[in-house]
C-alpha positions as CSV (number, residue, x, y, z in Angstrom):
1,M,0.0,0.0,0.0
2,T,1.4,3.4,-1.0
3,Q,1.9,5.7,2.0
4,T,2.4,9.4,2.1
5,I,5.7,10.3,3.7
6,L,7.0,13.7,4.7
7,L,10.8,14.0,5.0
8,T,12.3,17.2,6.4
9,S,15.9,18.6,6.5
10,F,17.7,21.7,7.8
11,D,19.6,24.4,6.1
12,I,23.2,25.2,7.2
13,W,23.7,27.2,10.4
14,M,27.4,27.7,10.9
15,S,29.6,29.7,8.6
16,H,32.1,26.8,8.1
17,H,29.3,24.5,6.8
18,Q,29.1,24.1,3.0
19,T,26.0,21.9,3.3
20,N,23.8,20.3,5.9
21,S,24.2,16.5,5.9
22,S,20.5,16.0,6.5
23,D,19.7,17.9,3.3
24,E,22.5,16.0,1.4
25,L,20.9,12.7,2.5
26,L,17.4,13.8,1.4
27,E,18.8,14.9,-1.9
28,K,20.2,11.4,-2.4
29,V,16.9,9.8,-1.3
30,S,15.0,12.0,-3.8
31,Q,17.2,10.5,-6.6
32,V,16.4,6.9,-5.7
33,C,14.1,5.2,-8.2
34,G,11.5,2.6,-7.2
35,I,10.5,3.7,-3.7
36,P,6.9,2.6,-3.7
37,H,5.6,5.5,-1.6
38,D,4.5,9.1,-2.1
39,L,7.5,11.0,-0.8
40,H,7.2,14.7,0.0
41,F,10.3,16.8,0.9
42,L,10.4,19.9,3.0
43,R,14.1,20.7,2.6
44,K,16.3,23.3,4.2
45,L,14.1,24.3,7.1
46,P,15.6,27.4,8.8
47,V,17.6,26.7,11.9
48,D,15.2,28.6,14.0
49,F,13.3,27.4,17.1
50,E,10.0,28.9,16.1
51,E,10.1,28.9,12.3
52,A,11.2,25.3,11.7
53,P,8.3,23.8,13.7
54,K,5.9,26.3,12.2
55,Q,6.8,25.3,8.6
56,A,6.9,21.6,9.4
57,I,3.5,21.5,11.1
58,A,1.9,23.6,8.3
59,K,3.2,21.0,5.8
60,I,1.9,18.1,8.0
61,N,-1.5,19.8,8.2
62,E,-1.5,20.2,4.4
63,L,-0.4,16.7,3.5
64,Q,-1.8,14.6,6.4
65,P,1.1,12.1,5.9
66,D,1.2,8.5,7.2
67,L,4.8,9.0,8.3
68,V,6.9,12.0,9.2
69,I,10.7,11.7,9.3
70,C,12.6,14.8,10.4
71,C,16.3,14.8,9.7
72,G,19.1,17.0,11.2
73,M,22.8,17.1,11.1
74,A,24.9,15.7,14.0
75,E,28.5,16.8,13.3
76,C,30.1,14.8,16.1
77,R,28.2,11.5,15.5
78,Q,29.5,8.7,13.3
79,K,26.3,6.9,12.6
80,L,22.6,7.6,11.8
81,T,20.9,8.0,15.1
82,V,17.2,7.6,15.6
83,E,15.8,9.7,18.4
84,K,13.7,7.8,21.0
85,Q,12.2,11.0,22.4
86,A,12.2,14.8,22.5
87,R,12.2,16.9,25.6
88,C,11.0,20.4,26.4
89,G,12.0,21.3,29.9
90,K,11.0,18.4,32.1
91,E,8.5,17.0,29.7
92,A,9.5,14.3,27.2
93,I,7.4,12.7,24.4
94,D,8.5,9.3,23.2
95,T,8.2,8.4,19.5
96,G,6.1,5.3,20.2
97,L,7.9,3.4,17.4
98,N,9.6,0.1,18.1
99,L,13.1,1.4,17.5
100,P,15.1,-1.7,18.4
101,L,13.1,-3.7,15.8
102,I,13.3,-0.9,13.2
103,I,17.2,-0.6,13.4
104,Q,17.9,-4.3,13.9
105,D,21.0,-5.4,12.0
106,L,21.7,-2.0,10.7
107,K,25.4,-1.4,11.1
108,L,25.4,2.4,10.8
109,T,22.3,3.2,12.8
110,E,21.8,3.4,16.6
111,I,19.2,4.7,19.0
112,S,19.7,7.9,20.9
113,E,17.9,9.3,23.9
114,D,19.3,12.8,23.5
115,A,18.0,14.8,20.5
116,G,20.5,17.5,21.2
117,Q,18.7,20.3,23.1
118,F,18.8,22.6,20.0
119,V,16.5,23.3,17.1
120,C,16.5,19.6,16.1
121,E,14.9,18.7,19.4
122,A,12.6,21.7,19.4
123,L,11.3,20.6,16.0
124,Y,10.9,17.0,17.0
125,Y,9.1,17.9,20.2
126,A,6.7,20.3,18.4
127,V,5.9,17.6,15.8
128,L,5.5,14.8,18.3
129,K,3.2,17.1,20.4
130,H,1.2,18.1,17.4
131,L,0.7,14.5,16.2
132,Y,0.4,12.9,19.7
133,P,-3.4,12.3,19.3
134,H,-2.8,10.6,15.9
135,R,0.3,8.6,16.9
136,K,-1.4,5.2,16.4
137,K,-2.0,5.9,12.7
138,M,0.9,8.3,11.9
139,G,4.5,7.5,12.7
140,T,7.0,10.2,13.7
141,L,10.7,9.9,13.9
142,F,13.8,12.2,14.1
143,V,17.0,10.9,12.5
144,H,20.3,12.6,13.1
145,V,22.7,12.3,10.1
146,P,26.5,12.4,10.5
147,I,28.8,14.3,8.2
148,L,28.6,12.5,4.9
149,T,31.9,11.5,3.3
150,P,32.8,9.6,0.1
151,T,33.4,6.6,2.4
152,N,30.2,6.6,4.5
153,S,27.7,8.2,2.1
154,Q,26.4,5.1,0.3
155,P,26.2,2.9,3.5
156,I,24.4,5.7,5.3
157,L,21.9,6.0,2.4
158,D,21.4,2.3,2.4
159,D,20.6,2.2,6.2
160,F,18.3,5.2,5.8
161,L,16.4,3.5,2.9
162,C,16.1,0.3,5.0
163,L,14.7,2.4,7.9
164,L,12.2,4.0,5.5
165,H,11.2,0.5,4.3
166,R,10.8,-0.8,7.8
167,L,8.8,2.2,9.0
168,T,6.3,1.7,6.2
169,Q,5.7,-2.0,7.1
170,S,2.6,-2.8,8.9
171,N,2.6,-1.5,12.5
172,P,6.2,-0.6,13.4
173,H,4.8,0.6,16.8
């Protein structure tokens, strides 16, 4: 069954950045043929605590996707990291997805419980909170992407595509 999937990425935010690896990854995903789903991309979100969630939630309301995957760059990580939860102050919202099952046997993907306390986490928290009443029918996940290099780019893409496939299988909750 074809599912509607929204994938988001961020723009650069530091002067030394040429690109944002989350956006590089989504560019690569957009070029893959044969993905049996209706992919929608909201790329280069501003690195802004208010504007990024506002734009993402507006797109979610417009599309009503089955799955939302937000992506951000994690400069000091070496693997894709799927975020278990997002925090705002003392409150935390869990993704509700069965992450150990989703990442099983993926060599370049691990689970994180710290979405970074920056715009990535603010976006994830806002999206999880917005979609909380719908979480049984609409999956939400944040994926941190390491710096992409000629060596890791294809294996990272392969893991991400596997994640995407597993997330669209029946009931990954």
